[in-house]
C-alpha positions as CSV (number, residue, x, y, z in Angstrom):
1,M,-20.9,-30.2,16.0
2,L,-21.7,-32.9,13.4
3,A,-18.2,-33.0,12.1
4,S,-19.2,-35.6,9.5
5,S,-21.2,-32.9,7.6
6,C,-18.2,-30.6,7.5
7,P,-15.4,-32.3,5.4
8,A,-11.9,-31.0,5.7
9,L,-10.5,-29.4,2.6
10,A,-7.5,-30.8,0.7
11,E,-4.6,-28.4,0.5
12,S,-5.4,-27.8,-3.2
13,E,-8.9,-26.7,-2.1
14,I,-8.0,-23.8,0.1
15,P,-10.9,-21.3,-0.3
16,F,-8.8,-18.5,-1.8
17,H,-5.2,-17.3,-2.1
18,V,-3.4,-14.0,-2.3
19,R,-0.9,-13.5,-5.2
20,D,2.7,-14.0,-4.1
21,G,4.5,-10.7,-3.7
22,L,1.3,-8.7,-3.5
23,F,2.2,-7.2,-0.1
24,D,5.9,-6.2,0.4
25,A,6.7,-6.5,4.1
26,S,10.0,-4.6,3.5
27,H,7.9,-1.4,3.4
28,P,6.0,-1.7,6.7
29,N,4.1,1.6,6.4
30,T,2.7,1.0,2.9
31,L,3.4,-2.7,2.1
32,G,4.6,-1.3,-1.3
33,L,1.0,-0.4,-2.3
34,E,-0.2,2.7,-4.1
35,A,-3.1,4.7,-2.8
36,A,-6.6,3.7,-3.9
37,P,-7.7,5.9,-6.7
38,G,-10.0,8.7,-5.5
39,A,-9.7,7.7,-1.8
40,E,-10.8,10.3,0.8
41,T,-10.6,10.1,4.6
42,V,-13.2,11.6,6.8
43,T,-13.3,12.0,10.6
44,I,-16.7,10.9,12.1
45,F,-15.7,11.5,15.8
46,R,-12.5,12.8,17.4
47,P,-12.8,12.9,21.2
48,G,-11.9,15.9,23.3
49,E,-11.0,16.1,26.9
50,N,-14.6,15.8,28.0
51,D,-15.5,12.9,25.8
52,G,-15.0,9.1,26.1
53,K,-11.4,8.6,24.9
54,Y,-11.7,4.9,24.0
55,N,-13.7,4.4,20.8
56,H,-13.8,1.2,18.7
57,G,-15.8,-1.1,16.5
58,A,-17.2,1.4,13.9
59,V,-19.9,0.0,11.7
60,L,-21.9,1.8,8.9
61,M,-25.3,1.4,7.4
62,P,-27.3,3.4,4.8
63,F,-30.9,3.9,5.6
64,K,-33.4,6.2,3.9
65,D,-30.8,8.5,2.2
66,T,-28.8,8.8,5.4
67,L,-25.6,7.0,6.5
68,Y,-25.5,5.8,10.1
69,A,-22.3,5.0,12.1
70,Q,-22.2,3.2,15.5
71,W,-19.4,2.3,17.8
72,Q,-18.6,1.4,21.4
73,S,-17.2,4.1,23.7
74,S,-15.9,4.4,27.2
75,E,-14.0,6.9,29.3
76,K,-10.6,5.3,29.0
77,D,-10.3,1.5,28.8
78,E,-11.4,-1.2,26.5
79,D,-14.4,-3.3,27.8
80,S,-14.7,-1.3,31.0
81,A,-18.0,-1.2,33.0
82,D,-18.9,2.2,31.5
83,T,-18.8,0.9,27.9
84,H,-21.8,2.1,25.9
85,V,-22.8,2.6,22.2
86,L,-22.8,5.9,20.3
87,Y,-24.1,6.7,16.9
88,S,-23.8,9.5,14.4
89,V,-25.5,10.3,11.1
90,S,-24.5,11.9,7.8
91,H,-26.5,12.9,4.7
92,D,-23.4,13.1,2.5
93,G,-20.8,10.8,4.1
94,G,-18.6,13.8,4.8
95,S,-20.2,15.8,7.6
96,W,-21.3,13.9,10.7
97,S,-23.6,14.8,13.6
98,T,-22.6,15.1,17.2
99,P,-22.9,11.5,18.6
100,S,-25.8,10.4,20.7
101,R,-26.2,7.3,22.9
102,L,-28.0,4.5,21.0
103,V,-29.2,3.0,24.3
104,S,-29.9,5.8,26.8
105,N,-31.1,3.7,29.7
106,P,-28.4,4.1,32.4
107,D,-29.4,0.8,34.0
108,F,-28.7,-1.2,30.9
109,G,-25.2,-2.0,32.1
110,A,-22.0,-2.5,30.0
111,H,-22.9,-2.9,26.4
112,S,-21.2,-2.7,23.0
113,N,-22.3,-2.4,19.4
114,G,-23.2,-5.4,17.4
115,G,-23.8,-3.8,14.0
116,W,-26.8,-2.8,11.9
117,W,-29.4,-4.4,9.7
118,T,-32.3,-3.0,7.6
119,D,-35.0,-4.2,5.3
120,G,-35.3,-0.8,3.8
121,D,-38.3,0.3,5.9
122,T,-36.9,-0.3,9.4
123,L,-33.4,0.2,10.8
124,L,-32.2,-2.3,13.3
125,A,-29.3,-2.0,15.7
126,Y,-27.8,-5.0,17.4
127,I,-26.6,-4.4,21.0
128,V,-24.4,-6.7,22.9
129,R,-25.2,-6.8,26.6
130,W,-22.3,-8.1,28.6
131,R,-22.7,-10.2,31.7
132,D,-20.4,-10.2,34.8
133,A,-17.7,-12.7,34.2
134,A,-18.4,-16.1,35.8
135,N,-15.3,-18.0,36.9
136,G,-13.3,-15.6,34.7
137,V,-15.3,-16.5,31.6
138,R,-16.7,-13.5,29.8
139,S,-20.0,-13.8,27.9
140,G,-22.8,-11.7,26.5
141,V,-26.1,-11.8,24.7
142,T,-27.3,-10.0,21.6
143,E,-30.4,-7.8,21.7
144,Y,-31.8,-5.4,19.1
145,I,-33.6,-2.1,18.9
146,T,-35.5,-0.7,15.9
147,S,-36.5,2.6,14.4
148,K,-38.5,3.9,11.5
149,D,-36.8,7.3,11.4
150,G,-33.4,6.8,13.0
151,L,-34.4,9.0,15.9
152,S,-36.9,7.1,18.0
153,W,-35.9,3.6,19.1
154,S,-37.8,0.7,20.5
155,D,-36.9,-1.0,23.8
156,P,-34.3,-3.7,23.6
157,E,-35.5,-7.3,22.8
158,P,-33.5,-10.5,22.5
159,V,-32.5,-11.8,19.1
160,K,-34.2,-15.2,18.7
161,D,-33.6,-18.5,17.0
162,L,-36.0,-20.4,14.8
163,D,-37.7,-21.9,17.9
164,G,-38.2,-18.5,19.5
165,N,-35.4,-18.8,22.1
166,A,-33.0,-16.0,22.8
167,I,-29.6,-16.7,21.3
168,E,-26.9,-17.1,23.9
169,G,-24.0,-15.4,22.1
170,V,-22.4,-12.2,20.7
171,I,-23.2,-11.4,17.1
172,E,-20.4,-10.5,14.7
173,Q,-20.9,-7.1,13.1
174,D,-20.8,-8.2,9.5
175,P,-23.9,-10.1,8.3
176,H,-24.7,-10.0,4.6
177,R,-27.6,-11.0,2.4
178,L,-27.4,-13.7,-0.2
179,P,-28.9,-13.1,-3.6
180,G,-31.9,-15.1,-2.6
181,G,-32.5,-13.0,0.5
182,R,-31.1,-15.2,3.3
183,I,-29.0,-13.3,5.8
184,V,-25.8,-15.1,6.8
185,G,-23.7,-14.1,9.8
186,A,-22.1,-15.5,12.9
187,F,-22.4,-15.5,16.7
188,H,-19.7,-16.1,19.3
189,E,-21.5,-18.5,21.6
190,N,-21.5,-18.8,25.4
191,P,-19.7,-19.7,27.6
192,G,-16.7,-17.7,26.4
193,L,-16.6,-16.8,22.8
194,V,-16.9,-19.8,20.5
195,L,-17.6,-19.0,16.9
196,A,-20.5,-20.5,15.0
197,P,-22.1,-19.5,11.7
198,W,-25.8,-18.6,11.8
199,Y,-28.4,-17.7,9.2
200,T,-32.0,-16.5,9.0
201,D,-34.7,-15.9,6.4
202,D,-36.3,-13.1,8.4
203,P,-35.8,-10.0,6.2
204,L,-35.2,-7.8,9.3
205,G,-32.8,-10.2,11.0
206,L,-34.3,-10.2,14.4
207,S,-35.7,-13.7,14.6
208,G,-35.6,-17.1,12.9
209,W,-31.9,-17.6,13.3
210,T,-30.6,-21.1,12.6
211,R,-27.2,-22.4,13.6
212,G,-25.0,-23.6,10.7
213,R,-22.8,-26.7,11.1
214,M,-19.1,-26.1,11.3
215,Q,-16.4,-28.0,13.1
216,N,-14.1,-25.6,14.9
217,L,-10.4,-26.2,15.0
218,P,-8.9,-27.4,18.3
219,Y,-8.5,-24.6,20.8
220,D,-7.5,-24.0,24.4
221,G,-9.3,-21.8,26.9
222,N,-12.7,-20.2,26.5
223,S,-12.4,-18.7,23.0
224,S,-12.3,-20.6,19.7
225,R,-9.4,-20.2,17.4
226,E,-11.7,-18.7,14.8
227,L,-13.1,-15.3,15.6
228,E,-14.8,-12.3,14.1
229,P,-15.7,-13.4,10.6
230,S,-17.0,-11.7,7.5
231,W,-17.7,-13.2,4.1
232,F,-17.8,-12.9,0.3
233,L,-19.2,-14.9,-2.6
234,R,-17.1,-16.7,-5.2
235,T,-18.3,-16.7,-8.8
236,D,-19.0,-20.5,-8.4
237,G,-21.6,-19.5,-5.7
238,A,-19.7,-20.7,-2.7
239,I,-19.8,-18.5,0.4
240,V,-16.3,-17.9,1.8
241,M,-16.2,-16.9,5.4
242,V,-12.9,-15.2,6.4
243,M,-11.8,-15.3,10.1
244,R,-9.2,-13.9,12.5
245,D,-6.9,-16.7,13.8
246,Q,-6.6,-16.3,17.6
247,A,-3.7,-18.9,17.5
248,A,-1.5,-16.0,16.3
249,S,-0.5,-17.6,12.9
250,F,-0.9,-14.0,11.6
251,R,-2.8,-15.4,8.6
252,K,-6.5,-15.5,7.8
253,L,-8.6,-18.6,8.3
254,A,-11.4,-19.5,5.9
255,S,-14.3,-21.8,5.5
256,I,-16.8,-22.5,2.7
257,S,-20.5,-23.2,2.4
258,T,-22.1,-24.4,-0.7
259,D,-25.7,-24.7,0.7
260,E,-26.5,-21.1,1.7
261,G,-24.9,-21.3,5.1
262,A,-26.4,-24.5,6.4
263,T,-23.0,-26.5,6.5
264,W,-19.4,-25.3,6.4
265,T,-16.1,-26.9,5.8
266,R,-13.6,-27.1,8.6
267,P,-11.6,-23.8,8.6
268,V,-8.1,-23.8,7.1
269,L,-5.3,-21.4,7.0
270,T,-4.9,-19.3,3.9
271,N,-1.8,-17.4,2.7
272,A,-3.4,-14.0,3.4
273,P,-1.2,-12.2,6.0
274,D,-3.0,-10.6,8.9
275,S,-2.5,-8.6,12.1
276,R,-4.8,-10.9,14.1
277,S,-7.7,-8.5,13.8
278,K,-11.1,-8.1,12.2
279,Q,-11.5,-7.7,8.5
280,S,-14.4,-6.7,6.2
281,A,-15.3,-8.7,3.1
282,G,-17.9,-8.5,0.4
283,N,-18.7,-8.2,-3.3
284,F,-19.2,-5.3,-5.7
285,P,-22.2,-5.3,-7.9
286,D,-20.3,-6.9,-10.7
287,G,-19.3,-9.8,-8.4
288,T,-15.8,-8.7,-7.7
289,A,-14.8,-10.0,-4.2
290,Y,-12.9,-7.7,-1.8
291,M,-11.3,-7.8,1.6
292,V,-10.3,-4.9,3.7
293,F,-7.8,-5.7,6.5
294,N,-4.3,-5.1,7.8
295,P,-2.2,-7.6,5.8
296,T,1.0,-7.2,7.8
297,G,1.8,-10.7,9.1
298,N,2.5,-9.3,12.5
299,R,0.7,-7.3,15.3
300,N,0.8,-4.0,13.4
301,R,-2.6,-2.7,12.5
302,Y,-1.2,-0.3,9.9
303,P,-1.4,0.1,7.0
304,L,-5.0,-0.5,6.0
305,A,-5.5,-2.1,2.6
306,I,-8.1,-3.5,0.2
307,T,-7.4,-6.5,-2.0
308,L,-9.6,-7.6,-4.9
309,S,-10.5,-10.8,-6.8
310,A,-12.5,-11.2,-10.0
311,D,-13.6,-14.8,-9.0
312,G,-13.1,-14.9,-5.2
313,R,-10.3,-17.4,-5.6
314,A,-7.3,-15.4,-6.6
315,F,-6.8,-12.0,-5.0
316,D,-4.3,-10.3,-7.3
317,R,-4.8,-6.6,-6.9
318,A,-4.4,-4.4,-3.8
319,F,-4.6,-0.7,-2.9
320,L,-3.7,1.3,0.1
321,L,-6.5,2.9,2.1
322,R,-4.4,4.3,5.0
323,K,-0.6,4.2,5.5
324,G,1.5,4.1,8.6
325,G,4.2,6.5,9.5
326,D,3.3,10.1,8.6
327,G,-0.2,8.8,7.5
328,L,-1.1,7.8,11.1
329,Q,-1.9,10.5,13.6
330,P,-0.3,10.2,17.1
331,R,-2.3,8.6,19.9
332,R,-3.4,11.3,22.3
333,F,-4.8,9.4,25.3
334,E,-3.7,6.3,27.3
335,G,-5.9,3.4,28.1
336,R,-6.1,-0.4,28.5
337,Y,-5.5,-2.3,25.2
338,K,-5.1,0.9,23.2
339,R,-2.7,0.6,20.3
340,E,-1.6,2.5,17.2
341,G,-3.2,1.7,13.9
342,F,-6.5,1.3,12.0
343,S,-8.5,-1.3,13.8
344,Y,-11.5,-3.4,13.0
345,P,-12.6,-2.1,9.6
346,K,-16.2,-2.6,8.4
347,S,-17.5,-1.5,5.0
348,V,-20.6,-0.7,3.0
349,A,-21.4,0.4,-0.5
350,W,-23.4,3.6,-0.7
351,N,-24.0,6.1,-3.5
352,D,-21.3,4.7,-5.8
353,Y,-18.6,4.6,-3.0
354,L,-17.2,1.9,-0.8
355,Y,-17.2,3.3,2.7
356,V,-14.7,1.7,5.1
357,A,-15.1,2.7,8.8
358,Y,-12.5,1.9,11.5
359,A,-11.1,3.1,14.8
360,T,-7.7,4.9,14.5
361,N,-5.6,4.3,17.6
362,K,-8.8,3.0,19.3
363,E,-9.8,6.6,19.9
364,D,-10.8,8.4,16.6
365,I,-13.7,7.0,14.6
366,E,-12.8,7.6,10.9
367,L,-13.8,6.4,7.4
368,T,-12.1,6.2,4.0
369,R,-14.3,6.2,1.0
370,V,-13.3,5.2,-2.6
371,P,-15.4,5.4,-5.8
372,V,-16.3,1.8,-6.6
373,L,-15.8,2.1,-10.3
374,Q,-12.3,3.5,-9.9
375,L,-11.4,0.8,-7.4
376,D,-12.9,-2.0,-9.5
377,S,-11.2,-0.9,-12.7
378,G,-7.8,-0.4,-11.1
379,T,-4.7,-2.3,-12.1
380,P,-2.3,-4.4,-10.0
381,E,-0.1,-2.3,-7.8
382,R,3.2,-3.8,-8.9
């Protein structure tokens, strides 16, 4: 992967760090954090006996004064053959519609949600179509559907690269737009799931994707060590991509690009504790960088917290979004790979709030919203 263009960082050049003592592991349900000021939790979907009881991967997107949520759903088990995509809408972020299928064709096969994009005029939904595992190696391709009104949708089409070829890979649900307009995201490429950064200058994000250059860390098997990234900007203009570490270090990996996503440094371990799960990262309008994740340093996906940095280098403030213990409802249904906690957060700013969506116990789709001004002006927790 053109390793020569992706120099390794010296230890002193680790992309960011978390203040020592910010998270107190001796308090596993709260990590010693106080609740985010003004935080409110809302249920988007709570399955009943006649609904799909496995729900995961919630992603939000504002479009024409409406907030849209999508997630993958199945009767009982994770990644089963009946996996499909549901979506729901809200005009105020608090009351949500009864979910509908985002792809209604019953012959479409097993598919999961790949996130949203919009240019303001058109809403685009990424759909991951999964193939039957070949030699035990799972793979998928990313397609898209579009809508002008959020009600009527186009037929699925493949997401294409700059040469007009369908991209062989699974998109991560967290692309963002750079100040100049470029969209930066990532795909997990076939065969297996091998992470690579990608970018496009297409405002709608359906074509023109170009593969960035990044040297992956050594890995065994069919999945790269780096998975499921999101990113924020530092005040020096560097893009910092934050990644789950599949090698179970229970810390976040990170890589930097200083050329708008074309080349990336080789990923390195940070001191940010993690549950080996997805995170959501971004910036507030004033440039403050944030990360939403489960900073536990073990497998627990509770509590859910947000940490903040003025410059994107030093994260020195943190707040609690959801706590464990009596703050986590009991799991009601059994299923493969289901677990307690607040999994796979994804966030978006809308109408002066930061909205964070996630799956609770991989069955309830919920969100927590916090006024951005109160969050951004908050003080360190301890």
